C-alpha positions as a Python dict, from the first residue, in 0.01 Angstrom:
ca = {
    (1, 'M'): (0, 0, 0),
    (2, 'D'): (-156, -290, 172),
    (3, 'L'): (-205, -234, 549),
    (4, 'T'): (-137, -529, 780),
    (5, 'P'): (-352, -553, 1109),
    (6, 'L'): (-135, -574, 1413),
    (7, 'L'): (-193, -825, 1698),
    (8, 'L'): (-211, -577, 1980),
    (9, 'S'): (-308, -595, 2338),
    (10, 'P'): (-708, -591, 2406),
    (11, 'L'): (-634, -305, 2657),
    (12, 'L'): (-558, -96, 2368),
    (13, 'K'): (-905, -123, 2232),
    (14, 'R'): (-1043, -3, 2578),
    (15, 'L'): (-813, 303, 2602),
    (16, 'R'): (-848, 418, 2252),
    (17, 'P'): (-1131, 639, 2325),
    (18, 'L'): (-935, 781, 2619),
    (19, 'F'): (-642, 865, 2393),
    (20, 'D'): (-872, 1034, 2141),
    (21, 'Q'): (-964, 1279, 2387),
    (22, 'E'): (-621, 1355, 2501),
    (23, 'E'): (-494, 1696, 2407),
    (24, 'Q'): (-140, 1577, 2294),
    (25, 'P'): (-48, 1249, 2097),
    (26, 'V'): (2, 939, 2292),
    (27, 'Y'): (259, 685, 2119),
    (28, 'L'): (301, 321, 2167),
    (29, 'V'): (676, 262, 2195),
    (30, 'G'): (955, -4, 2259),
    (31, 'G'): (887, -382, 2295),
    (32, 'A'): (532, -360, 2237),
    (33, 'V'): (566, -256, 1892),
    (34, 'R'): (846, -481, 1828),
    (35, 'D'): (629, -788, 1949),
    (36, 'A'): (318, -669, 1749),
    (37, 'L'): (523, -678, 1424),
    (38, 'L'): (645, -1026, 1534),
    (39, 'G'): (265, -1132, 1576),
    (40, 'R'): (292, -1145, 1954),
    (41, 'V'): (100, -957, 2238),
    (42, 'S'): (320, -787, 2482),
    (43, 'P'): (165, -804, 2838),
    (44, 'D'): (329, -477, 2932),
    (45, 'L'): (287, -159, 2739),
    (46, 'D'): (517, 141, 2716),
    (47, 'F'): (376, 489, 2618),
    (48, 'A'): (549, 821, 2508),
    (49, 'V'): (401, 1162, 2538),
    (50, 'P'): (543, 1487, 2456),
    (51, 'E'): (480, 1627, 2829),
    (52, 'Q'): (275, 1564, 3144),
    (53, 'A'): (331, 1213, 3137),
    (54, 'V'): (245, 1154, 3523),
    (55, 'K'): (-87, 1341, 3461),
    (56, 'V'): (-165, 1104, 3170),
    (57, 'T'): (-92, 810, 3396),
    (58, 'F'): (-332, 892, 3662),
    (59, 'H'): (-609, 996, 3409),
    (60, 'V'): (-563, 647, 3248),
    (61, 'A'): (-555, 479, 3593),
    (62, 'D'): (-884, 659, 3722),
    (63, 'T'): (-1061, 557, 3389),
    (64, 'L'): (-967, 177, 3454),
    (65, 'G'): (-999, 223, 3812),
    (66, 'V'): (-695, 58, 3905),
    (67, 'P'): (-381, 190, 4095),
    (68, 'A'): (-107, 431, 3942),
    (69, 'Y'): (242, 549, 4080),
    (70, 'V'): (490, 805, 4011),
    (71, 'L'): (811, 619, 3898),
    (72, 'D'): (1034, 922, 3862),
    (73, 'R'): (877, 1280, 3916),
    (74, 'E'): (1199, 1461, 3774),
    (75, 'R'): (1178, 1249, 3449),
    (76, 'D'): (796, 1289, 3451),
    (77, 'T'): (721, 891, 3427),
    (78, 'G'): (466, 698, 3580),
    (79, 'R'): (299, 344, 3594),
    (80, 'V'): (-57, 214, 3590),
    (81, 'V'): (-73, -131, 3734),
    (82, 'L'): (-377, -376, 3624),
    (83, 'P'): (-307, -663, 3894),
    (84, 'D'): (-586, -885, 3774),
    (85, 'E'): (-440, -899, 3432),
    (86, 'A'): (-64, -900, 3549),
    (87, 'T'): (-8, -602, 3326),
    (88, 'T'): (163, -262, 3364),
    (89, 'L'): (126, 45, 3164),
    (90, 'D'): (407, 287, 3173),
    (91, 'F'): (403, 640, 3044),
    (92, 'A'): (704, 866, 3001),
    (93, 'R'): (774, 1208, 2856),
    (94, 'F'): (978, 1199, 2553),
    (95, 'R'): (1373, 1192, 2611),
    (96, 'G'): (1425, 1459, 2358),
    (97, 'P'): (1226, 1772, 2194),
    (98, 'T'): (1044, 1513, 1958),
    (99, 'L'): (929, 1145, 1929),
    (100, 'E'): (1235, 1092, 1675),
    (101, 'A'): (1469, 1222, 1936),
    (102, 'D'): (1324, 986, 2174),
    (103, 'L'): (1350, 684, 1957),
    (104, 'R'): (1719, 755, 1850),
    (105, 'D'): (1813, 785, 2229),
    (106, 'R'): (1697, 414, 2282),
    (107, 'D'): (1902, 115, 2294),
    (108, 'F'): (1834, -111, 2000),
    (109, 'T'): (1674, -25, 1667),
    (110, 'I'): (1421, -305, 1719),
    (111, 'N'): (1313, -118, 2040),
    (112, 'A'): (1328, 211, 1862),
    (113, 'M'): (986, 196, 1668),
    (114, 'A'): (646, 357, 1748),
    (115, 'L'): (300, 365, 1671),
    (116, 'P'): (0, 620, 1748),
    (117, 'A'): (-153, 452, 2056),
    (118, 'T'): (-492, 438, 1840),
    (119, 'A'): (-336, 245, 1535),
    (120, 'V'): (-455, -82, 1438),
    (121, 'S'): (-236, -153, 1146),
    (122, 'D'): (131, -119, 1032),
    (123, 'G'): (49, 164, 792),
    (124, 'S'): (121, 413, 1088),
    (125, 'L'): (457, 274, 1195),
    (126, 'I'): (712, 531, 1289),
    (127, 'D'): (1054, 376, 1214),
    (128, 'P'): (1351, 619, 1162),
    (129, 'L'): (1633, 387, 1243),
    (130, 'G'): (1510, 75, 1025),
    (131, 'G'): (1426, -125, 1311),
    (132, 'R'): (1170, -323, 1113),
    (133, 'A'): (1453, -430, 863),
    (134, 'D'): (1652, -557, 1155),
    (135, 'L'): (1350, -744, 1296),
    (136, 'Q'): (1318, -923, 943),
    (137, 'A'): (1713, -983, 951),
    (138, 'G'): (1716, -1111, 1315),
    (139, 'R'): (1975, -896, 1457),
    (140, 'I'): (2025, -681, 1745),
    (141, 'R'): (2159, -341, 1606),
    (142, 'L'): (2228, -15, 1819),
    (143, 'T'): (2056, 297, 1787),
    (144, 'H'): (2380, 467, 1795),
    (145, 'G'): (2753, 394, 1862),
    (146, 'Q'): (2719, 516, 2236),
    (147, 'A'): (2407, 353, 2322),
    (148, 'L'): (2565, 93, 2549),
    (149, 'M'): (2794, 350, 2711),
    (150, 'D'): (2516, 558, 2783),
    (151, 'D'): (2361, 262, 2998),
    (152, 'P'): (2602, -21, 3041),
    (153, 'V'): (2328, -259, 3157),
    (154, 'R'): (2196, -266, 2783),
    (155, 'A'): (2498, -504, 2740),
    (156, 'L'): (2301, -775, 2926),
    (157, 'R'): (1993, -687, 2734),
    (158, 'A'): (2153, -711, 2418),
    (159, 'L'): (2213, -1085, 2492),
    (160, 'R'): (1879, -1139, 2658),
    (161, 'L'): (1694, -997, 2345),
    (162, 'A'): (1911, -1215, 2099),
    (163, 'L'): (1843, -1543, 2309),
    (164, 'S'): (1474, -1458, 2353),
    (165, 'L'): (1414, -1369, 1981),
    (166, 'N'): (1675, -1630, 1829),
    (167, 'F'): (1845, -1306, 1671),
    (168, 'S'): (2231, -1244, 1624),
    (169, 'L'): (2456, -1002, 1762),
    (170, 'P'): (2632, -825, 1486),
    (171, 'P'): (3028, -766, 1533),
    (172, 'E'): (2966, -394, 1599),
    (173, 'T'): (2727, -493, 1879),
    (174, 'T'): (2943, -762, 2036),
    (175, 'T'): (3222, -488, 2034),
    (176, 'A'): (3019, -243, 2230),
    (177, 'I'): (2924, -491, 2476),
    (178, 'G'): (3295, -545, 2529),
    (179, 'A'): (3345, -162, 2556),
    (180, 'A'): (3075, -115, 2807),
    (181, 'I'): (3162, -405, 3042),
    (182, 'P'): (3409, -201, 3275),
    (183, 'Y'): (3138, 50, 3337),
    (184, 'L'): (2896, -225, 3465),
    (185, 'H'): (2989, -124, 3824),
    (186, 'T'): (2836, 219, 3770),
    (187, 'V'): (2489, 58, 3711),
    (188, 'S'): (2284, -20, 4022),
    (189, 'S'): (2281, -368, 4141),
    (190, 'E'): (1910, -372, 4128),
    (191, 'R'): (1908, -309, 3752),
    (192, 'V'): (2187, -580, 3695),
    (193, 'R'): (1996, -818, 3884),
    (194, 'D'): (1677, -764, 3703),
    (195, 'E'): (1851, -837, 3361),
    (196, 'L'): (2038, -1130, 3500),
    (197, 'L'): (1703, -1286, 3612),
    (198, 'K'): (1545, -1214, 3290),
    (199, 'L'): (1838, -1424, 3117),
    (200, 'L'): (1790, -1700, 3364),
    (201, 'Q'): (1430, -1685, 3270),
    (202, 'T'): (1479, -1732, 2897),
    (203, 'T'): (1409, -2082, 2731),
    (204, 'M'): (1791, -2122, 2708),
    (205, 'P'): (1959, -2032, 3050),
    (206, 'D'): (2248, -2253, 2959),
    (207, 'Q'): (2314, -2062, 2655),
    (208, 'A'): (2283, -1743, 2849),
    (209, 'V'): (2556, -1839, 3094),
    (210, 'A'): (2754, -1963, 2832),
    (211, 'Q'): (2736, -1664, 2614),
    (212, 'M'): (2817, -1428, 2910),
    (213, 'A'): (3127, -1619, 2964),
    (214, 'E'): (3205, -1597, 2583),
    (215, 'L'): (3154, -1212, 2610),
    (216, 'S'): (3331, -1176, 2920),
    (217, 'L'): (2986, -1060, 3087),
    (218, 'L'): (3014, -1333, 3345),
    (219, 'A'): (3315, -1223, 3507),
    (220, 'A'): (3172, -867, 3555),
    (221, 'V'): (2857, -988, 3690),
    (222, 'L'): (2916, -1312, 3866),
    (223, 'P'): (3295, -1352, 3900),
    (224, 'E'): (3263, -1662, 4128),
    (225, 'I'): (3096, -1864, 3849),
    (226, 'A'): (3338, -1756, 3578),
    (227, 'A'): (3631, -1850, 3791),
    (228, 'L'): (3497, -2214, 3758),
    (229, 'A'): (3597, -2228, 3411),
    (230, 'D'): (3925, -2426, 3445),
    (231, 'V'): (3840, -2615, 3766),
    (232, 'V'): (3909, -2986, 3638),
    (233, 'Q'): (3676, -3269, 3797),
    (234, 'S'): (3732, -3642, 3820),
    (235, 'A'): (3538, -3897, 3644),
    (236, 'P'): (3233, -3965, 3632),
    (237, 'H'): (3258, -3609, 3533),
    (238, 'H'): (3360, -3517, 3189),
    (239, 'E'): (3358, -3138, 3201),
    (240, 'A'): (3511, -2885, 3397),
    (241, 'V'): (3294, -2720, 3677),
    (242, 'L'): (3157, -2423, 3447),
    (243, 'P'): (3101, -2628, 3153),
    (244, 'H'): (2926, -2871, 3386),
    (245, 'T'): (2732, -2592, 3543),
    (246, 'I'): (2600, -2502, 3191),
    (247, 'S'): (2510, -2863, 3127),
    (248, 'V'): (2337, -2884, 3436),
    (249, 'L'): (2103, -2583, 3333),
    (250, 'R'): (2053, -2744, 2998),
    (251, 'W'): (1932, -3075, 3140),
    (252, 'L'): (1729, -2885, 3403),
    (253, 'V'): (1514, -2708, 3145),
    (254, 'Q'): (1450, -3062, 3004),
    (255, 'V'): (1344, -3196, 3338),
    (256, 'E'): (1116, -2881, 3407),
    (257, 'A'): (960, -2955, 3047),
    (258, 'A'): (895, -3337, 3137),
    (259, 'L'): (680, -3200, 3439),
    (260, 'A'): (464, -3009, 3190),
    (261, 'A'): (459, -3326, 2958),
    (262, 'D'): (604, -3158, 2667),
    (263, 'E'): (544, -3383, 2369),
    (264, 'A'): (855, -3241, 2197),
    (265, 'I'): (1082, -3415, 2451),
    (266, 'D'): (1252, -3744, 2297),
    (267, 'D'): (1531, -3804, 2529),
    (268, 'P'): (1451, -4143, 2699),
    (269, 'A'): (1599, -4051, 3038),
    (270, 'V'): (1402, -3729, 3039),
    (271, 'V'): (1104, -3909, 2934),
    (272, 'A'): (1142, -4131, 3221),
    (273, 'V'): (1173, -3827, 3454),
    (274, 'G'): (827, -3717, 3315),
    (275, 'T'): (669, -4078, 3370),
    (276, 'A'): (818, -4102, 3709),
    (277, 'L'): (701, -3780, 3862),
    (278, 'A'): (358, -3765, 3667),
    (279, 'N'): (155, -3804, 4001),
    (280, 'Y'): (345, -3481, 4139),
    (281, 'A'): (377, -3284, 3823),
    (282, 'P'): (85, -3055, 3905),
    (283, 'Q'): (215, -2974, 4247),
    (284, 'L'): (597, -2939, 4146),
    (285, 'S'): (460, -2700, 3861),
    (286, 'E'): (266, -2491, 4102),
    (287, 'H'): (588, -2470, 4314),
    (288, 'L'): (789, -2356, 4010),
    (289, 'Q'): (517, -2094, 3901),
    (290, 'R'): (486, -1924, 4264),
    (291, 'R'): (632, -1595, 4321),
    (292, 'E'): (853, -1528, 4632),
    (293, 'E'): (927, -1208, 4800),
    (294, 'G'): (1056, -942, 4548),
    (295, 'N'): (827, -1111, 4262),
    (296, 'V'): (1094, -1364, 4176),
    (297, 'A'): (941, -1679, 4004),
    (298, 'G'): (1008, -2024, 4194),
    (299, 'R'): (1145, -2151, 3843),
    (300, 'T'): (1403, -1856, 3861),
    (301, 'L'): (1519, -1942, 4214),
    (302, 'L'): (1572, -2309, 4103),
    (303, 'R'): (1773, -2200, 3812),
    (304, 'L'): (1982, -1973, 4053),
    (305, 'G'): (2037, -2282, 4267),
    (306, 'A'): (2172, -2487, 3961),
    (307, 'L'): (2388, -2189, 3860),
    (308, 'F'): (2549, -2171, 4207),
    (309, 'H'): (2541, -2532, 4319),
    (310, 'D'): (2912, -2589, 4257),
    (311, 'V'): (3039, -2250, 4315),
    (312, 'G'): (3241, -2384, 4614),
    (313, 'K'): (3444, -2611, 4424),
    (314, 'R'): (3717, -2382, 4329),
    (315, 'E'): (3818, -2315, 4680),
    (316, 'T'): (3750, -2703, 4820),
    (317, 'R'): (3937, -2869, 4524),
    (318, 'T'): (4202, -3123, 4633),
    (319, 'V'): (4404, -3395, 4482),
    (320, 'E'): (4441, -3709, 4663),
    (321, 'E'): (4756, -3940, 4582),
    (322, 'S'): (4562, -4156, 4347),
    (323, 'G'): (4510, -3860, 4152),
    (324, 'R'): (4121, -3847, 4256),
    (325, 'V'): (3987, -3485, 4285),
    (326, 'R'): (3778, -3412, 4586),
    (327, 'F'): (3550, -3125, 4668),
    (328, 'I'): (3501, -3164, 5048),
    (329, 'G'): (3242, -2932, 5176),
    (330, 'H'): (3190, -2762, 4856),
    (331, 'D'): (2822, -2766, 4905),
    (332, 'Q'): (2830, -2566, 5234),
    (333, 'L'): (3079, -2314, 5117),
    (334, 'G'): (2892, -2274, 4805),
    (335, 'A'): (2590, -2171, 4995),
    (336, 'T'): (2766, -1904, 5179),
    (337, 'L'): (2914, -1773, 4844),
    (338, 'A'): (2593, -1790, 4687),
    (339, 'A'): (2437, -1589, 4947),
    (340, 'R'): (2712, -1348, 4948),
    (341, 'R'): (2679, -1285, 4576),
    (342, 'L'): (2282, -1268, 4592),
    (343, 'R'): (2286, -1016, 4875),
    (344, 'H'): (2509, -801, 4668),
    (345, 'L'): (2265, -831, 4385),
    (346, 'T'): (1988, -744, 4634),
    (347, 'L'): (1761, -1021, 4616),
    (348, 'S'): (1501, -1052, 4901),
    (349, 'N'): (1629, -1240, 5230),
    (350, 'K'): (1379, -1496, 5158),
    (351, 'A'): (1490, -1546, 4810),
    (352, 'I'): (1837, -1577, 4915),
    (353, 'S'): (1754, -1798, 5201),
    (354, 'H'): (1583, -2057, 4954),
    (355, 'V'): (1861, -2051, 4704),
    (356, 'R'): (2115, -2095, 4979),
    (357, 'R'): (1921, -2402, 5100),
    (358, 'I'): (1913, -2545, 4730),
    (359, 'V'): (2293, -2516, 4718),
    (360, 'A'): (2382, -2644, 5072),
    (361, 'N'): (2164, -2960, 5027),
    (362, 'H'): (2218, -3026, 4639),
    (363, 'M'): (2424, -3359, 4740),
    (364, 'R'): (2188, -3509, 4979),
    (365, 'P'): (1953, -3691, 4705),
    (366, 'L'): (2287, -3821, 4539),
    (367, 'L'): (2420, -3952, 4881),
    (368, 'L'): (2093, -4121, 4978),
    (369, 'A'): (2091, -4316, 4628),
    (370, 'E'): (2454, -4426, 4700),
    (371, 'E'): (2348, -4589, 5020),
    (372, 'G'): (2208, -4862, 4833),
    (373, 'L'): (1877, -4890, 5029),
    (374, 'A'): (1544, -4964, 4849),
    (375, 'R'): (1416, -4624, 4927),
    (376, 'P'): (1544, -4360, 5210),
    (377, 'S'): (1384, -4417, 5560),
    (378, 'R'): (1156, -4195, 5706),
    (379, 'R'): (1418, -4036, 5960),
    (380, 'A'): (1627, -3972, 5655),
    (381, 'V'): (1335, -3806, 5476),
    (382, 'Y'): (1253, -3605, 5788),
    (383, 'R'): (1615, -3467, 5818),
    (384, 'F'): (1632, -3392, 5459),
    (385, 'F'): (1334, -3172, 5464),
    (386, 'R'): (1423, -3027, 5819),
    (387, 'D'): (1736, -2893, 5668),
    (388, 'A'): (1604, -2800, 5320),
    (389, 'G'): (1234, -2707, 5379),
    (390, 'P'): (1032, -2629, 5060),
    (391, 'A'): (1376, -2601, 4873),
    (392, 'G'): (1394, -2966, 4913),
    (393, 'L'): (1171, -2993, 4595),
    (394, 'D'): (1396, -2796, 4397),
    (395, 'V'): (1703, -2995, 4521),
    (396, 'G'): (1530, -3311, 4408),
    (397, 'L'): (1477, -3182, 4057),
    (398, 'L'): (1846, -3041, 4043),
    (399, 'A'): (1973, -3372, 4171),
    (400, 'L'): (1825, -3513, 3859),
    (401, 'A'): (1959, -3268, 3621),
    (402, 'D'): (2311, -3285, 3801),
    (403, 'H'): (2317, -3661, 3743),
    (404, 'L'): (2242, -3615, 3371),
    (405, 'A'): (2498, -3341, 3315),
    (406, 'T'): (2758, -3561, 3518),
    (407, 'H'): (2710, -3869, 3311),
    (408, 'N'): (2580, -3684, 2987),
    (409, 'G'): (2273, -3901, 3019),
    (410, 'P'): (2147, -4155, 3268),
    (411, 'G'): (2487, -4339, 3275),
    (412, 'D'): (2486, -4662, 3477),
    (413, 'L'): (2108, -4742, 3475),
    (414, 'A'): (2102, -4893, 3816),
    (415, 'R'): (2256, -4572, 4000),
    (416, 'W'): (2026, -4360, 3771),
    (417, 'Q'): (1694, -4581, 3872),
    (418, 'R'): (1802, -4547, 4262),
    (419, 'L'): (1835, -4173, 4237),
    (420, 'L'): (1482, -4165, 4071),
    (421, 'T'): (1356, -4367, 4336),
    (422, 'V'): (1503, -4134, 4602),
    (423, 'V'): (1362, -3845, 4452),
    (424, 'I'): (1000, -3996, 4414),
    (425, 'T'): (1021, -4104, 4778),
    (426, 'L'): (1099, -3770, 4874),
    (427, 'F'): (841, -3603, 4682),
    (428, 'G'): (585, -3855, 4783),
    (429, 'H'): (638, -3784, 5171),
    (430, 'Y'): (632, -3420, 5108),
    (431, 'F'): (310, -3416, 4888),
    (432, 'E'): (111, -3733, 5064),
    (433, 'Q'): (262, -3763, 5412),
    (434, 'F'): (352, -3413, 5517),
    (435, 'T'): (204, -3419, 5861),
    (436, 'E'): (336, -3744, 5936),
    (437, 'T'): (699, -3738, 5806),
    (438, 'V'): (778, -3390, 5688),
    (439, 'A'): (620, -3175, 5973),
    (440, 'P'): (460, -3379, 6239),
    (441, 'A'): (205, -3225, 6462),
    (442, 'P'): (332, -3171, 6800),
    (443, 'L'): (222, -3421, 7058),
    (444, 'L'): (304, -3186, 7335),
    (445, 'D'): (448, -2835, 7409),
    (446, 'G'): (768, -2728, 7597),
    (447, 'N'): (539, -2643, 7922),
    (448, 'E'): (390, -2997, 7922),
    (449, 'L'): (729, -3148, 7865),
    (450, 'M'): (882, -2946, 8153),
    (451, 'A'): (604, -3026, 8379),
    (452, 'A'): (605, -3395, 8299),
    (453, 'L'): (984, -3443, 8366),
    (454, 'Q'): (1048, -3159, 8620),
    (455, 'L'): (1269, -2958, 8374),
    (456, 'V'): (1406, -2610, 8417),
    (457, 'P'): (1369, -2391, 8112),
    (458, 'G'): (1650, -2376, 7861),
    (459, 'P'): (1795, -2525, 7551),
    (460, 'E'): (1750, -2880, 7651),
    (461, 'V'): (1386, -2829, 7629),
    (462, 'G'): (1402, -2747, 7278),
    (463, 'R'): (1647, -3033, 7191),
    (464, 'L'): (1425, -3286, 7361),
    (465, 'L'): (1123, -3142, 7147),
    (466, 'R'): (1310, -3173, 6822),
    (467, 'L'): (1432, -3534, 6919),
    (468, 'I'): (1082, -3623, 6968),
    (469, 'E'): (961, -3478, 6645),
    (470, 'E'): (1223, -3682, 6450),
    (471, 'A'): (1096, -3986, 6639),
    (472, 'Q'): (743, -3911, 6534),
    (473, 'A'): (855, -3874, 6171),
    (474, 'A'): (1035, -4214, 6202),
    (475, 'G'): (709, -4368, 6332),
    (476, 'E'): (864, -4454, 6672),
    (477, 'V'): (659, -4240, 6888),
    (478, 'T'): (287, -4192, 6823),
    (479, 'T'): (112, -4060, 7166),
    (480, 'K'): (196, -3798, 7439),
    (481, 'E'): (288, -4066, 7690),
    (482, 'E'): (548, -4225, 7467),
    (483, 'A'): (691, -3890, 7366),
    (484, 'I'): (735, -3831, 7751),
    (485, 'H'): (889, -4159, 7814),
    (486, 'F'): (1104, -4117, 7494),
    (487, 'A'): (1224, -3774, 7635),
    (488, 'R'): (1288, -3897, 7995),
    (489, 'Q'): (1539, -4142, 7849),
    (490, 'R'): (1730, -3867, 7677),
    (491, 'I'): (1754, -3602, 7947),
    (492, 'G'): (2075, -3426, 7948),
    (493, 'P'): (2246, -3360, 8293),
    (494, 'A'): (2178, -3056, 8514),
    (495, 'T'): (1851, -3008, 8329),
    (496, 'V'): (1612, -3131, 8598),
    (497, 'D'): (1448, -2876, 8836),
    (498, 'R'): (1543, -2983, 9194),
}
């Protein structure tokens, strides 16, 4: 039989001498085996051993000179972290008395294969459930009928794998997903959060949300978003709110690709975005690639902002006598609803604040474009970033995707060009004139202001300092003397130290 060499992590080559010396067999299992058969290198590696997995964990960590942690002492699982290589190695004791019992207790057949950790070809593949055949057929099949009931979060994982691998969900898998949904509430919020974020990180977050809705997963995980399905909008919108949200995610992926100068893009409007933002593409890409508290990627926070941007529309919907549908205040209510759901999903406070700012300010570039000015004033730019902070960069990208989704393309070219101009202007000030317009260096502090104007301590001092900063950003105040004169003209009553 011909043996096919496998594309495996270079780490395994470094670890083979160590594994050869182990008194018990060590097996590579799960996604790393699946990816090797698909010709991919998995960044993270899972291993199974008959016993003493934590001991093996620390032995490996000591050999590599990197940290190790006990994940679960009772279940005998540990983790080795290689921070410089953005890689983790997880070691776990068999879930049953044998390796085959361990594999049969896993979620899907394509994740229920193993290799001896020292193997280099597919000749040593251990595949008791036909996972390789399912890989070749492109299907997500359960290891057994109760696989999802044993761990309901696997219902979300099934969809993620199908989207990531472009595989199908057979009828028996979709049926099992439906049966597991009522039990999702028994899973920790953290695990549901992790699967949701991974779904949004796929190359098709729009399809992730659409299929979550189709499978009734959306109502279980994000009921506020699912409730938008029948919220009708007026022109120029051509879709109800949930389909529009899905379209925004689809366009947003293309806008992100435009920043990376993806040559596969052929839509003229998206090509125009790439051209218009080319000067700032490296900085924007760095912004999207950063990691926030909780190890959430900036790109994921942007997509969360897109997912929640119109969540307030159901509760704010009104219909005027003319038949026009309005959603006054949906941005502010939406920010509150988004923060509430993300707190339930236990995202970090910093991540929640960032998404909240995206949602609260997502209308601002569109409104600035409707003012008909050649470009936003310095004062408007300052106020935008004062309220949005760094999330203003996400707001600019979201505004472009929102417009494209609303009009199913650029729509009226003059309006589209005005919006592009607004976004370019905002980004230009942020990246090129940050200390002049976005966050001017203080000309004086509170003590100096109180001394110059004989003010008593209190909120009025802070108010005047904020007004001075805005005047600086607008180019109206440039020196300390001008700042003091400016503040003297705006002193409120009962604030002078008599």
